C-alpha positions as semicolon CSV with decimal commas, in nm:
position;residue;x (nm);y (nm);z (nm)
1;M;-1,994;0,713;-0,216
2;F;-1,746;0,985;-0,298
3;F;-1,783;0,946;-0,663
4;G;-2,156;1,003;-0,642
5;R;-2,369;0,810;-0,869
6;I;-2,116;0,599;-1,054
7;L;-2,191;0,539;-1,448
8;V;-1,959;0,350;-1,640
9;H;-2,030;0,453;-1,988
10;R;-2,051;0,136;-2,212
11;E;-1,904;0,318;-2,462
12;L;-1,557;0,315;-2,274
13;C;-1,546;-0,046;-2,339
14;K;-1,674;-0,026;-2,657
15;D;-1,386;0,220;-2,745
16;L;-1,109;0,007;-2,599
17;F;-1,218;-0,321;-2,705
18;E;-1,306;-0,324;-3,088
19;K;-1,480;-0,673;-3,101
20;W;-1,747;-0,500;-2,845
21;S;-1,811;-0,177;-3,060
22;K;-2,139;-0,318;-3,172
23;L;-2,299;-0,458;-2,909
24;D;-2,594;-0,313;-2,758
25;N;-2,634;-0,173;-2,387
26;S;-2,812;-0,509;-2,275
27;H;-2,469;-0,717;-2,337
28;F;-2,325;-0,520;-2,040
29;S;-2,357;-0,540;-1,652
30;V;-2,180;-0,321;-1,399
31;E;-2,143;-0,389;-1,017
32;T;-1,916;-0,235;-0,742
33;V;-1,638;-0,469;-0,615
34;S;-1,502;-0,243;-0,365
35;G;-1,454;0,108;-0,289
36;G;-1,165;0,238;-0,044
37;I;-1,070;0,582;0,051
38;T;-0,847;0,641;-0,283
39;N;-0,997;0,408;-0,559
40;L;-1,333;0,244;-0,671
41;L;-1,331;-0,093;-0,832
42;L;-1,604;-0,204;-1,064
43;K;-1,678;-0,544;-1,233
44;V;-1,778;-0,489;-1,578
45;S;-1,959;-0,821;-1,736
46;V;-1,966;-0,846;-2,110
47;R;-2,194;-1,087;-2,272
48;E;-2,029;-1,148;-2,626
49;E;-2,234;-1,250;-2,925
50;D;-2,159;-1,608;-2,924
51;G;-2,259;-1,641;-2,547
52;N;-1,916;-1,615;-2,382
53;L;-1,922;-1,429;-2,090
54;I;-1,622;-1,194;-2,019
55;N;-1,517;-0,998;-1,684
56;I;-1,293;-0,703;-1,661
57;T;-1,206;-0,450;-1,381
58;V;-1,248;-0,096;-1,434
59;R;-1,027;0,108;-1,148
60;L;-1,170;0,466;-1,137
61;Y;-0,901;0,708;-0,923
62;G;-1,014;0,918;-0,671
63;P;-1,053;1,275;-0,711
64;N;-0,738;1,466;-0,688
65;T;-0,509;1,166;-0,621
66;E;-0,262;1,318;-0,838
67;Y;-0,138;1,512;-0,546
68;V;0,013;1,208;-0,385
69;I;0,007;0,941;-0,654
70;D;0,263;0,939;-0,992
71;R;0,019;0,749;-1,224
72;E;0,303;0,763;-1,498
73;R;0,519;0,555;-1,253
74;E;0,252;0,322;-1,185
75;L;0,160;0,249;-1,542
76;Q;0,534;0,166;-1,609
77;A;0,537;-0,066;-1,330
78;I;0,235;-0,268;-1,374
79;G;0,366;-0,419;-1,727
80;Y;0,655;-0,544;-1,547
81;L;0,490;-0,675;-1,243
82;S;0,186;-0,816;-1,462
83;A;0,478;-1,041;-1,650
84;A;0,605;-1,137;-1,313
85;G;0,280;-1,262;-1,223
86;F;0,168;-0,973;-0,997
87;G;-0,181;-0,821;-1,012
88;A;-0,423;-0,790;-1,307
89;K;-0,322;-0,765;-1,672
90;L;-0,364;-0,399;-1,788
91;L;-0,596;-0,376;-2,097
92;G;-0,671;-0,026;-2,147
93;V;-0,596;0,334;-1,984
94;F;-0,837;0,622;-1,984
95;G;-0,862;0,946;-1,846
96;N;-0,931;0,881;-1,472
97;G;-0,863;0,515;-1,464
98;M;-0,776;0,185;-1,618
99;V;-0,902;-0,157;-1,717
100;Q;-0,773;-0,491;-1,609
101;S;-0,837;-0,855;-1,637
102;F;-1,070;-0,972;-1,373
103;I;-0,904;-1,164;-1,063
104;Y;-1,144;-1,445;-0,965
105;A;-1,048;-1,402;-0,575
106;R;-1,184;-1,229;-0,261
107;T;-1,026;-0,920;-0,109
108;L;-0,899;-0,953;0,221
109;T;-0,997;-0,738;0,512
110;P;-0,844;-0,631;0,863
111;P;-1,036;-0,951;1,015
112;D;-0,849;-1,198;0,769
113;L;-0,518;-1,046;0,888
114;A;-0,587;-1,070;1,248
115;L;-0,624;-1,435;1,216
116;L;-0,259;-1,451;1,125
117;T;-0,149;-1,311;1,445
118;D;-0,275;-1,588;1,642
119;M;-0,132;-1,826;1,395
120;R;-0,435;-1,982;1,279
121;K;-0,340;-1,906;0,896
122;P;0,050;-2,004;0,901
123;K;0,019;-2,109;0,538
124;L;-0,117;-1,760;0,460
125;A;0,140;-1,578;0,641
126;A;0,427;-1,771;0,490
127;E;0,240;-1,700;0,148
128;I;0,235;-1,326;0,186
129;A;0,617;-1,344;0,321
130;K;0,723;-1,555;0,002
131;Q;0,538;-1,323;-0,259
132;L;0,705;-1,020;-0,111
133;R;1,038;-1,134;-0,133
134;R;0,929;-1,246;-0,510
135;F;0,789;-0,894;-0,561
136;H;1,113;-0,739;-0,432
137;Q;1,320;-0,918;-0,677
138;V;1,141;-0,774;-0,986
139;E;1,349;-0,521;-1,221
140;I;1,182;-0,204;-1,290
141;P;1,384;0,006;-1,540
142;G;1,464;0,348;-1,474
143;F;1,514;0,570;-1,169
144;R;1,594;0,330;-0,878
145;E;1,687;0,535;-0,605
146;P;1,469;0,485;-0,294
147;Q;1,166;0,699;-0,272
148;L;1,083;0,741;0,090
149;W;1,236;1,045;0,172
150;N;1,172;1,234;-0,102
151;E;0,776;1,165;-0,072
152;V;0,790;1,235;0,291
153;F;0,952;1,575;0,243
154;K;0,728;1,621;-0,025
155;F;0,418;1,542;0,168
156;F;0,554;1,758;0,457
157;K;0,616;2,083;0,243
158;K;0,253;2,060;0,125
159;A;0,109;1,923;0,464
160;S;0,241;2,224;0,628
161;T;0,090;2,504;0,445
162;L;-0,289;2,416;0,426
163;K;-0,584;2,610;0,479
164;F;-0,925;2,456;0,546
165;D;-1,244;2,620;0,512
166;D;-1,399;2,425;0,787
167;S;-1,350;2,626;1,096
168;E;-1,296;2,284;1,301
169;K;-1,086;2,156;1,061
170;Q;-0,875;2,439;1,079
171;R;-0,869;2,473;1,459
172;K;-0,746;2,095;1,470
173;Y;-0,481;2,152;1,221
174;E;-0,367;2,438;1,390
175;T;-0,275;2,217;1,691
176;I;-0,009;2,035;1,472
177;S;0,339;2,152;1,567
178;F;0,499;2,120;1,206
179;E;0,820;2,212;1,355
180;E;0,818;1,890;1,587
181;V;0,703;1,685;1,293
182;E;0,969;1,822;1,085
183;A;1,254;1,750;1,363
184;E;1,090;1,362;1,391
185;V;1,144;1,316;1,015
186;V;1,506;1,466;1,009
187;K;1,637;1,245;1,300
188;L;1,441;0,935;1,165
189;K;1,607;0,987;0,844
190;E;1,922;1,003;1,010
191;L;1,893;0,679;1,181
192;T;1,740;0,464;0,921
193;S;2,042;0,591;0,673
194;R;2,273;0,383;0,906
195;L;2,084;0,076;0,862
196;A;2,205;0,003;0,508
197;A;1,859;-0,161;0,457
198;P;1,863;-0,315;0,064
199;V;1,680;-0,100;-0,184
200;V;1,394;-0,308;-0,383
201;F;1,111;-0,239;-0,599
202;A;0,841;-0,209;-0,324
203;H;0,468;-0,208;-0,308
204;N;0,452;0,067;-0,013
205;D;0,079;-0,010;0,040
206;L;0,025;-0,382;0,140
207;L;-0,287;-0,331;0,328
208;S;-0,544;-0,579;0,352
209;G;-0,757;-0,437;0,056
210;N;-0,459;-0,501;-0,175
211;L;-0,435;-0,902;-0,091
212;M;-0,675;-1,108;-0,288
213;L;-0,719;-1,456;-0,209
214;N;-0,885;-1,758;-0,420
215;D;-0,998;-1,976;-0,121
216;E;-1,037;-2,321;-0,328
217;E;-0,697;-2,275;-0,508
218;E;-0,563;-2,081;-0,213
219;K;-0,390;-1,871;-0,463
220;L;-0,270;-1,496;-0,328
221;Y;-0,249;-1,178;-0,520
222;F;-0,095;-0,865;-0,475
223;I;-0,275;-0,562;-0,651
224;D;-0,291;-0,203;-0,661
225;F;0,069;-0,070;-0,725
226;E;-0,014;0,280;-0,757
227;Y;0,240;0,369;-0,458
228;G;0,521;0,149;-0,564
229;S;0,847;0,254;-0,615
230;Y;1,202;0,191;-0,539
231;N;1,227;0,165;-0,162
232;Y;1,385;0,027;0,159
233;R;1,275;-0,322;0,222
234;G;1,234;-0,243;0,600
235;F;0,982;0,028;0,478
236;D;0,763;-0,224;0,290
237;I;0,742;-0,511;0,558
238;G;0,733;-0,229;0,840
239;N;0,421;-0,059;0,653
240;H;0,272;-0,397;0,599
241;F;0,254;-0,470;0,961
242;N;0,112;-0,134;1,049
243;E;-0,160;-0,223;0,785
244;Y;-0,299;-0,504;1,040
245;A;-0,442;-0,256;1,237
246;G;-0,686;-0,148;0,979
247;Y;-0,819;0,211;0,990
248;D;-0,880;0,218;1,296
249;C;-0,506;0,178;1,417
250;D;-0,526;-0,107;1,685
251;Y;-0,176;-0,180;1,692
252;S;-0,177;-0,448;2,002
253;L;-0,083;-0,731;1,825
254;Y;0,228;-0,583;1,601
255;G;0,494;-0,748;1,785
256;I;0,362;-1,102;1,759
257;F;0,304;-1,089;1,421
258;L;0,632;-0,930;1,326
259;A;0,834;-1,202;1,484
260;L;0,638;-1,482;1,300
261;F;0,655;-1,302;0,979
262;S;1,007;-1,185;0,992
263;F;1,141;-1,581;1,049
264;S;0,864;-1,654;0,743
265;F;1,017;-1,392;0,545
266;M;1,390;-1,492;0,624
267;T;1,313;-1,882;0,590
268;V;1,177;-1,835;0,206
269;I;1,511;-1,600;0,116
270;Y;1,775;-1,836;0,255
271;I;1,558;-2,173;0,295
272;D;1,727;-2,369;0,582
273;E;2,031;-2,131;0,648
274;V;1,875;-1,827;0,857
275;S;2,110;-1,715;1,095
276;D;2,009;-1,527;1,418
277;K;2,231;-1,241;1,277
278;D;1,997;-1,204;0,959
279;L;1,663;-1,248;1,194
280;Q;1,793;-0,962;1,431
281;A;1,891;-0,750;1,137
282;L;1,566;-0,770;0,953
283;Y;1,373;-0,722;1,274
284;V;1,555;-0,423;1,363
285;E;1,525;-0,295;1,032
286;T;1,159;-0,351;0,988
287;N;1,077;-0,194;1,357
288;T;1,269;0,120;1,253
289;Y;1,111;0,185;0,910
290;M;0,764;0,085;1,039
291;L;0,802;0,449;1,223
292;A;0,879;0,620;0,900
293;S;0,555;0,442;0,764
294;H;0,361;0,638;1,040
295;L;0,518;0,942;0,966
296;Y;0,449;0,906;0,568
297;W;0,065;0,855;0,624
298;A;0,012;1,080;0,872
299;L;0,146;1,365;0,635
300;W;-0,049;1,189;0,339
301;A;-0,361;1,214;0,532
302;L;-0,340;1,564;0,612
303;I;-0,285;1,630;0,210
304;Q;-0,605;1,410;0,181
305;A;-0,795;1,619;0,423
306;K;-0,759;1,895;0,210
307;M;-0,777;1,762;-0,121
308;S;-1,022;1,449;-0,113
309;P;-1,395;1,476;-0,135
310;I;-1,409;1,128;0,024
311;D;-1,615;1,076;0,324
312;F;-1,327;0,974;0,574
313;D;-1,208;1,161;0,872
314;Y;-0,835;1,191;0,708
315;L;-0,746;1,459;0,977
316;G;-0,816;1,214;1,260
317;Y;-0,644;0,931;1,070
318;F;-0,308;1,162;1,084
319;F;-0,348;1,233;1,460
320;L;-0,392;0,835;1,524
321;R;-0,096;0,763;1,304
322;Y;0,140;1,038;1,427
323;N;0,051;0,924;1,794
324;E;0,152;0,607;1,723
325;Y;0,451;0,709;1,595
326;K;0,555;0,889;1,906
327;K;0,428;0,588;2,120
328;Q;0,635;0,341;1,952
329;K;0,936;0,601;1,887
330;E;1,133;0,513;2,215
331;N;1,146;0,140;2,208
332;C;1,216;0,157;1,840
333;F;1,490;0,411;1,847
334;L;1,662;0,231;2,153
335;L;1,650;-0,122;1,982
336;A;1,805;0,043;1,663
337;Q;2,081;0,231;1,867
338;S;2,168;-0,097;2,072
339;Y;2,193;-0,293;1,751
340;L;2,413;-0,074;1,551
341;A;2,623;0,003;1,873
342;R;2,740;-0,387;1,855
343;P;3,063;-0,439;1,631
344;G;3,022;-0,513;1,262
345;S;2,630;-0,388;1,241
346;E;2,669;-0,078;1,031
């Protein structure tokens, strides 16, 4: 585990919550809920003096995540998203993490999402679409310009000037043509600018690990808003589809699920007034921004390969995402260009 031997000091809870300040250590227990490639999530159980058991969640930030995450923006958004019914309630903040209410649900996995592609979980697919539509309607005060290309160019600047101490990593890194990558970013940015995609407050990281489900109540939760920002709707949806491939990047079922999800998404927006034109527009928008998702996380992975102590092949992940971008690029560009050539499409 990249955090080493994790010790959650009970003093943290005592400092944040006055009513627990005089409890001895026997009243506290800690267990790991999940550990991804950015954060570690811990469940802290507190037995109060009257015997009441309280569970809270402690999220510990991964080392050096400030290079890719705006924590101030995240904390601002959490309050508004929580008020709108998303995620856990924020209970406190400390140096390298936060304390939130505990969600009684299980974290989804890539196999859970794979079930959606053969329509064995149509209710869950529709619920994700419904929740995402509602998420995109939350108003967060402040800067509302889409952040996608600002972030991509920021990542590119950092990613293209790295130096690895490990000679094998450096050798692999030097095989990357950053002139080519930059040219691809510029071309895709120009193409997406013609799509007039709506700008919404987006999750930007809706992978399986950021979805929780209470199976008994059939209640779905979106969690972890650290990459949240105002962004293009198509990016949020396209990025979500890409995450169905998991960290191994198996994109074989992308097309099937994209069609299903697009219909569900449009249905909950327009109820029974979904037109072929609306569906086509969303399909093209999502496919095109799906490419941007590959570039975003490919560049992100290079920075993590240098900065993160987590035991994960970030450098290999760059090549998985960038190669998938190149594989999908021609078809996605042709689809978008064909759509844009039609009268009234821009």
